N, C-alpha and C positions, 0 to 999 in steps of 0.2 A: 505494501501499500506506498502509497506516496501521498505527502501533505503540501500544500502550499505554503507557501510564507506569504503571509497578508501584509505585515509590516516588521518594521526592523529600523529601530531607531540607536543608533550609535555615538553616545556623546562625549565627548573629547573636550574635558575643563583642566585649563590649562594654566600656569602661573604666566604672567606678563614682567619676562627678564631680558627681553632686549632679542632675546632670539626665539622667539612664538613664530612658527610658522603661520603663515596668514594664508599665503597664496599655495595654492596645489599645482604643480606644474603638470603640463598634457599626458607626459607619462606616469604622474600619480591618479589621474584620473583617471585614463585607462583600467588599470589596477583595481581599483575602488569600483569601477562599471562591472567587471568582471568577474569580482568579490559578489555584489552587490545583486547581480542577475544570476547568477552560477542556478538560481532555482526557478529558475522564470524561462520555461523554452515558451517556442513560438505558439503565439493563439492559446494564453493561458491567463490564470489567477498571477497577479502581483506584488510589490511591494513597494511601501515606501519607506526614504531612509535617511538621514539627515547626519553631518559631523558639525558641530556649532563648537568653536577654539575662542576662547573669551570674550564669549558674548557676540561673535559672526559666525555664519555661517560658509564654512570652506569645504564643502560638500555637501550637494542635494540631489537625490536621483529618484526619480519616478519610472516605474517598469509595469506594463503589463496588466489585464483589463480590472476593475472594478466589478464587471458583470458581464460573464460571455451568453449574457441572452440577447441585449442590445447594443453590444461592444463599446460599453464606457468605460474609458478608460482613466486609469489612476493618475490622479493628481493633486495638485496640495489642500483642494478643498475635499476630498476624500474623507470618510468617515470611519473608523478603524474600530471594532472591537478590540483596546487595549488590552482585556481583563486584566491582571492583578497588578497591572499598574497603577489602577485606579485605587490601591491600599494605601498608597501616598500621598494622594489626595483626601483618601478619609481620615488617614493620622495628621494632615492638617486642619481640617476643621476640627479637630479635636481642638487641638494647640490654640484655635481661634477663640473656644471657647476654656481654655486653662487661663489665656491673656484676660480674658475678662471676667475671670475668676468666679464662671458658672460651674467648676468643676475641680478635681485635683484629680493626678496622676495612680495618687495613694488613694482616691478613692474604690471603697468595695460596689463592686456593679450590682448589687445588691440590695444598693440603695435604694435604686431605679426598679429593679427585676426583681424584687424578692420572694417570688415563685423560684426562683433557679437554684438549686445542690442546696436544699434547707438543710440536709446532714452532714454538708463540706463547712466544719467551724473554721478553717483557713480562710484567708482573706484571698477574693478574685480580684485583684484590682483593674483599673483600666491602662494602668502600665503594662501587668500580665498578658492582656487584650492585645498591645500592640504590638509587643515581641515576643507573640507566641509562647508565655511561659506559664499559659493558664492550667494548662491541662485538659482542656474543653474540646472533647471529639470533635472530627470533622465532620459536618452535616452532611456533606458528599458519600463519604462513608459509610454512615450507617444511613441514609434512602438506601443506597447499593447493598446493604446487609440487609436490607429488605427486601430488595429485589428490584425496587425501583433503576430505571436509566437517566440519570437527572435532565438530561435534555430536553427529553420525552415530554415533559412536565412541565408546567405553568407555574410552581411554587412562587411564594414570596416571600419576604425578611419577617411577616407571621407567622408563616408556617414554619422559617428555619426556630421561630421563638416556641410556637408550640413543640418542636421535636425538640428541643434542648429540653423544655421544662420537664418531659418524659424521663431523662436522666437525669438517675440518683449519684453516679459518681463519675470522677475524674480517670483521666488514663496518668497521670501524676498528683501528687503536691502542686499546689501552685507557687510557683520561680523557683523552684528545682532543675527543672529542664526545660529544654527548648524542643516545644512538635510544633510548624507549621498546622495550623486549623485555620479553613479558610471563615469556620464560626466566629471567632476573635472577630474579624474585622464585621461582619454581619451584627452584630450585637453594639461594635461603637455605631455602626450605621441606625441602628435602633437605640442608642443613647442618642446621639444626637437631635433624632426625634422631641427624645425624652424633655430633653433641657432647653430646645427653643418654641418644642409647640409648633413648629412647621416642618414638613416631611422634608423627609433626608433629600428628596432630591432638588425639591425648593431653596435649600437651605446653600445646599452646593453651587447651583447654578447661578447665586447673588455673589458665589466665591470667585467661581470661574467672571463673571461679570470684573469684578475687581482687579483679575487676574488678567487680563483683557482676553480671556481664553472662550470667545462666545459661541463657539462652533464643540463644545467639548460640556459631553454631560451625561451623570449615571442615568439607566433608565429601567424604569418601575414599570412602564409598563410599555410592553414590544408591539403592540396595534400604534404608537404615539412616535417613534423614532423616525425622525425625519431627516431629510440631508441626501447626499450621494453615499449611500452607501457600498463599501467593498464587502459583496459577498465570501462568504466561507466554502470553500471549496475542498471534497477527498476526492484522489483519483485514483479510484478503482478500474483501470486502463481507459476509464471514461472522464472526465473532469464531472464530480457528481455536486450538489452542492445540498440545501436542507431548510426551511423554514425554522426561523429564531422564534424561541416562545419565550422566552426566559424572564421575569421578573425580580430577582434577589439582586439586591445591589449592596455597596459597600465594599464587600471583597473583589468584586470584578465590575462586570456589566457597564461598562461607562465605553462611550463612545466620542470619541476625537479625531482630529485632523491633523497629519505631519506639520501645516503652519502652526496650530496652536502648540504642539510639543515643543515647535522651536522656540517660542516664544515663553515656553515655562524654564526650557533650557536653559535661558537666556537669563531669567530672573534667579536661577538657578545659580547663575554665576555671577551672580550682581550686577548685571546688566537688563537694560530693557525697563520698560515705565510702566506701572503697573499703580490702583490704589490701595494694594496693598501692602499688610506691612513685612517692612524687610526682614527685622528680626526674629520673626513666624517663620517666615520661608528658612532662613538662617537653620536655624535651631532646628528646623525639620530633616535637616541634612547631617545631624550629628545623634552619634548612637544616644541613648536618655541616659542623664545624667543619675548616677550614681548604682544604677543598673550594671548585675555583674556577669553578663552577657553581651558576648563582643561583636555578634554575627547576625543581629537585627534589631533595626529602630525603628522610625514611625514611617514605617512601611516601604523600605527598603532595608537589604541584605547589604554588608558588607566583608569584604573579603581581600584575596591580595590575588595578581596575576604577575608571575614573573618580578615578586617582589616589591610592587608597583599596588600600592592599597589602591583599592576601588569599591562603588557604590555602584550597585545595580540590580536588574529586578527580572523576571520574564513572568511574562504572561501567556497562557495559552487556553481559550476556552475553543473546543472544537477544531475547526481547522483555521482558527485566526489565532494569529501569532505575533507577538508582542517584546522588543528587548530594549531595558535600556540599559546601559552603563556609561558611568560619569567617574573619569581620573581628575584626580581635584591635584596634579601636580605634573609636573612640567614632562612631557616625555617625546618622544621620537614619533611621529605619527608610522611614516614608512621607511 
């Protein structure tokens, strides 16, 4: 089986030291083109990708079709489901509420969801949700155990809450281990709604407006998704797509354009313009202060590649793929 790679975002964040490369040679562009399009055969679904360095776009590439039925090509306004890359924005929404002193990372989530885990004595904090140290089981795993193929259903966030309310145990004592669980970020989305008295989609749409990302939104109603959408395709000797009927948000199910993602990367790198707090953006790029876990922060993974520290996240929803990679130090691109 061959899966199409529908979105790939490679972000290079380099310090300005007088030697920063800001212009690629034709040879370098040709090499990057070959890498970007290696999984985009003729008449196939495609990709959008960009490299942003010191707030400047030094490479941008679009290839392939957004929709094979009407032969629509992928362009800068094409919207992709960037899946778990949306976790950084769920975390950002939580940070805005912390900044407004409407909640604290040390708060037990059962302050707002008292029906969860009544037999667990240890605190299950907002911080535990953010860096996947809560021990709460992944809802997709639980649905799988029940015999559901999740993407064939139209579950929403309340369905997730109802599912977790039936759980009596955790996988482990909170704050003792790391285990990635999408449920954590769905609960964070529900928490935003509890605190703000707005839907998670409404609250984050306003956040995206402040960030100057007008074509980015979580989608809690699949019937209302707008814009030119890059359809998701599998290849079983022929390209096959399917209807998207998913309504769960917070862990993913966020649609965005490369244009908006470039804007976000500029803000992350301390460039670009927005009405959003630069202090909160900077905080969102760090590990959680005081945490003993150094591999996950505010919706971002932390790691090393050839001794280079970097922040990253991948998203995979069906045949939609998205990757964000950030190197905070100066490196040689090619």
